C-alpha positions in Angstrom: 33.1 84.5 -30.9 35.2 84.3 -27.7 36.7 87.6 -26.6 40.1 87.9 -25.1 40.3 88.7 -21.4 41.1 92.4 -20.6 43.5 93.4 -17.9 41.6 96.2 -16.2 44.0 97.2 -13.5 47.2 96.2 -11.6 48.4 97.2 -8.2 51.1 96.2 -5.8 51.7 96.3 -2.0 54.6 95.7 0.4 54.8 95.1 4.2 56.0 97.9 6.5 59.5 96.9 7.4 62.3 98.1 5.1 65.5 95.9 5.1 68.7 97.5 3.9 71.0 95.0 2.2 74.0 96.0 4.3 72.0 95.3 7.5 70.9 91.9 6.2 74.5 91.0 5.3 75.7 92.0 8.8 73.0 89.8 10.5 73.9 86.9 8.2 77.5 87.3 9.1 76.7 87.2 12.8 74.6 84.1 12.4 76.7 82.0 9.9 80.3 83.1 9.8 81.5 81.2 12.9 79.6 78.0 12.0 79.8 77.8 8.2 83.3 77.8 6.7 82.1 78.7 3.2 80.1 81.7 4.4 82.8 84.3 3.6 83.0 83.3 0.0 79.2 83.0 -0.4 78.6 86.3 1.3 79.6 88.2 -1.8 76.1 87.6 -3.1 74.9 90.4 -0.8 76.8 92.9 -2.9 76.5 91.2 -6.3 72.8 90.5 -6.2 71.8 93.9 -7.5 69.6 94.5 -4.3 69.8 97.5 -2.1 66.6 97.3 -0.1 63.8 94.8 0.5 60.5 94.7 2.5 59.6 92.2 5.2 56.6 91.4 7.4 58.8 91.6 10.5 61.8 93.7 11.5 65.2 92.2 10.9 66.0 91.2 14.4 62.9 88.9 14.5 64.5 86.6 12.0 67.4 85.9 14.4 65.0 84.3 16.9 64.1 80.7 17.2 61.3 80.0 14.8 59.2 77.0 13.9 56.0 76.2 12.0 53.7 77.9 14.6 55.6 81.2 14.7 56.1 81.3 10.9 52.4 80.4 10.2 51.0 83.0 12.6 53.1 85.7 10.9 52.2 84.3 7.4 48.5 84.5 8.1 48.7 88.0 9.6 51.0 89.4 6.8 49.3 87.7 3.9 45.8 88.9 5.0 47.0 92.5 5.3 48.7 92.4 1.9 45.8 90.8 0.2 43.4 93.5 1.5 45.8 96.3 0.5 46.7 95.0 -3.0 43.1 93.9 -3.8 41.5 97.2 -2.7 44.1 99.2 -4.8 43.4 97.1 -7.9 39.6 97.3 -7.5 39.8 101.1 -7.0 41.9 101.5 -10.1 39.3 99.5 -12.1 36.5 101.5 -10.6 35.0 98.3 -9.1 33.6 97.4 -5.7 34.4 94.1 -3.9 30.7 93.1 -4.3 31.2 93.0 -8.1 33.9 90.3 -8.0 32.7 87.0 -9.2 35.9 84.9 -9.0 39.0 85.3 -6.8 42.3 83.6 -7.8 44.8 83.6 -4.9 48.4 82.5 -5.6 50.8 81.9 -2.7 53.5 79.3 -2.1 55.3 80.6 1.0 52.8 79.6 3.7 49.9 77.2 4.4 46.4 78.5 5.1 43.3 76.4 5.4 40.8 78.1 5.2 42.7 80.0 2.4 43.6 83.6 2.6 40.7 84.7 0.4 38.2 83.1 2.8 39.9 84.7 5.8 39.4 88.2 4.4 36.0 87.9 2.8 34.2 89.7 5.6 36.7 92.5 5.8 36.8 92.9 2.0 33.0 92.7 1.5 33.0 90.0 -1.2 29.7 88.3 -2.0 28.9 85.0 -0.4 28.6 83.3 -3.8 32.0 84.4 -5.0 34.1 81.6 -6.6 37.4 81.0 -4.8 40.5 79.5 -6.5 43.5 79.2 -4.2 46.7 78.1 -6.0 49.8 76.7 -4.3 53.2 75.4 -5.5 53.9 77.6 -8.5 56.8 79.5 -6.8 58.3 82.3 -8.8 56.2 81.4 -11.8 53.0 82.0 -9.9 52.4 85.6 -10.9 52.4 84.7 -14.6 50.6 81.4 -14.4 48.1 83.1 -12.0 47.4 85.8 -14.6 46.9 83.1 -17.2 44.4 81.2 -15.0 42.5 84.4 -14.2 42.3 85.3 -17.9 40.9 81.9 -18.8 38.4 82.0 -16.0 37.3 85.4 -17.3 36.9 84.2 -20.8 35.0 81.1 -19.6 32.3 83.4 -18.1 32.1 86.5 -20.2 31.0 89.6 -18.3 32.2 88.4 -14.9 34.9 90.1 -12.9 38.0 88.0 -11.9 40.3 89.3 -9.1 43.9 87.9 -9.1 45.9 88.3 -5.9 49.5 87.1 -5.6 51.1 87.1 -2.2 54.5 85.8 -1.1 56.3 86.2 2.2 59.6 84.7 1.2 61.5 86.0 4.3 59.6 83.5 6.4 61.7 80.8 4.9 64.9 82.3 6.4 66.6 79.5 8.4 69.4 80.0 11.1 69.8 76.2 11.4 70.6 75.5 7.8 74.2 75.8 6.8 74.0 75.7 3.0 74.8 77.7 -0.1 71.1 77.8 -1.0 70.1 79.3 2.4 72.8 82.0 2.3 71.8 83.0 -1.2 68.1 83.0 -0.2 68.9 85.3 2.7 70.5 87.8 0.3 67.7 87.7 -2.3 64.2 87.2 -0.8 61.7 89.9 0.1 58.0 90.1 0.7 55.2 91.6 -1.4 51.9 91.2 -3.1 50.2 92.2 -6.4 46.6 92.2 -7.6 44.9 92.5 -11.0 41.3 92.8 -12.2 40.2 91.1 -15.4 37.1 90.6 -17.4 36.1 89.4 -20.9 33.2 90.4 -23.2 30.4 92.8 -22.3 29.5 93.1 -18.7 29.4 95.4 -15.7 32.3 97.4 -17.0 32.9 98.6 -20.5 36.4 99.8 -19.8 38.9 99.1 -22.5 41.5 98.2 -19.9 45.2 98.3 -19.8 45.8 95.4 -22.2 44.3 92.3 -23.8 45.5 88.8 -22.9 45.9 87.2 -26.3 47.9 84.0 -25.6 49.5 82.1 -22.8 51.5 78.9 -22.3 53.9 76.9 -20.1 56.9 74.6 -20.6 58.1 72.1 -18.0 61.5 70.5 -18.5 61.9 66.8 -17.6 64.1 65.6 -14.8 64.4 69.1 -13.2 62.5 68.8 -9.9 65.7 69.6 -8.0 66.4 73.0 -9.5 64.0 75.0 -7.3 61.5 74.4 -4.6 60.9 73.8 -0.9 62.1 71.1 1.5 59.7 70.6 4.4 60.9 69.8 7.9 59.7 70.3 11.5 60.9 74.0 11.5 59.4 75.2 8.2 60.2 75.5 4.5 63.8 75.2 3.4 64.8 76.6 0.0 66.1 74.3 -2.7 68.5 75.7 -5.3 70.3 72.5 -6.4 71.4 73.7 -9.8 72.7 77.1 -11.0 69.7 78.8 -12.6 71.4 81.5 -14.7 73.2 79.1 -17.0 70.1 76.9 -17.3 68.1 79.9 -18.3 70.7 81.1 -20.8 70.6 77.7 -22.6 67.0 76.6 -22.3 64.6 79.5 -22.0 64.9 80.9 -25.5 63.8 77.6 -27.3 61.0 77.1 -24.8 59.6 80.6 -25.2 59.9 80.3 -29.0 57.9 77.1 -28.9 55.2 78.6 -26.7 54.9 81.6 -28.9 55.0 79.5 -32.0 51.8 77.7 -31.0 50.1 81.1 -31.2 51.7 82.0 -34.5 54.2 84.4 -33.0 58.0 84.6 -33.0 60.4 86.2 -30.4 61.2 88.9 -33.0 57.5 90.0 -33.0 57.6 90.8 -29.2 58.1 94.5 -28.5 58.9 94.0 -24.8 59.6 91.1 -22.5 58.5 91.6 -18.9 60.6 89.1 -16.9 60.7 87.9 -13.4 64.0 89.3 -11.9 65.2 86.4 -9.9 68.6 88.0 -9.4 71.1 90.1 -11.4 72.7 87.1 -13.0 69.3 85.7 -14.0 68.4 89.0 -15.7 71.6 89.0 -17.7 71.0 85.4 -18.7 67.5 86.1 -19.8 68.7 89.0 -22.0 71.1 86.6 -23.7 68.5 83.8 -24.0 65.9 86.1 -25.6 68.4 87.9 -27.9 67.9 91.2 -26.1 70.5 94.0 -25.9 72.3 94.2 -22.6 70.4 96.5 -20.3 67.1 96.0 -22.0 65.4 94.7 -18.9 65.8 98.0 -17.1 62.5 97.9 -15.0 63.5 94.4 -13.9 66.7 95.6 -12.5 65.0 98.6 -10.8 62.4 96.3 -9.1 65.2 93.9 -8.0 67.2 96.8 -6.5 64.4 98.2 -4.3 62.4 95.0 -3.5 64.6 92.0 -4.0 63.1 88.7 -5.3 59.6 88.5 -3.9 58.9 85.3 -5.9 55.6 85.2 -7.7 54.4 88.9 -7.4 57.8 90.3 -8.5 57.1 90.1 -12.2 53.8 92.0 -11.7 55.7 94.8 -10.0 57.7 95.0 -13.2 54.6 94.9 -15.3 53.1 97.8 -13.3 56.2 99.8 -14.1 56.2 98.9 -17.8 52.5 99.8 -18.1 53.1 103.2 -16.3 55.9 103.8 -18.8 53.7 103.0 -21.8 52.9 99.4 -22.7 54.1 98.6 -26.3 51.9 97.0 -28.9 52.8 93.5 -27.8 54.5 92.3 -24.6 55.3 89.0 -23.1 55.2 88.5 -19.3 57.5 85.6 -18.4 58.8 83.8 -15.3 60.5 80.6 -14.3 59.4 78.5 -11.4 59.6 75.0 -9.7 59.0 72.1 -11.9 61.4 73.3 -13.4 59.2 75.4 -15.8 58.7 78.7 -17.6 55.3 80.4 -18.0 54.3 83.3 -20.2 51.4 85.5 -21.0 51.1 87.6 -24.2 49.6 91.1 -23.7 48.6 93.4 -26.5 47.9 97.1 -26.0 44.2 98.0 -26.5 45.2 101.0 -28.6 
């Protein structure tokens, strides 16, 4: 009988530079106000976003310099490698594992391009075996943390007894653009931060008999048709440019509930049987919309708001920052980890407490 994957550990990491929201707002004003007539109206997002601080791979003044692909890519490689090593080592230590015990590495990132991939670049410094399986995943955006967890769980179940390491890294601040005068760019400059998260998983008997933090008992995705323009990247000679072509909160309020119910229904579950939803906090309005969509009382997604306040929207790893807090607070019997991402899609993983 196939055994469900076990989440053995979870850990997070952030880069060294702390950005205060008022400082980011002042820099955005200096850059955009004289050139973009709608900036004053849009700049309210800096105070309504629910964000007070964020972390970044470079100090604030660096983002006001002329940047193209070479500069952004060099910083992406340096920052992503450092965050991979920090988050992965923390997750392995918390699972009482050594890097040599890892059999599969799933690396999720959509904010930079690396070939060889980040996992290959850090193999020597991490001490992974030469026969480790590497699974780099690109293009999932904000849904990457949840979908990555699902992929890692399925890989663990496919080879019982092996250890799967999931590392999710996003350096969203590298997409900041001085040259782009658009609502999406102003909103992104108020929301995005950098961070990474890592998890260790296994299934069945093997090198560790640890019960773990939770069991992964179900997972699923839903992609809505004709929604490619809601979220994603534009690619041009200077770098990635953010795409927010439709308002995400009203879309989430209307469509997420039925999609989540359908995914859960395929596993014989209902929304009412979930003790805690662990959601990606894309912004304060998104959190409120999700509470409405999932029939949750206002204020239920408290850890989501706390992570947003201190870290901003880090894209894919953000929901794993929330999950780390929920687990530390006491994971309930059944929780759903959920995030929306490009496609436009929603992804979820069902976790059940081992106790």
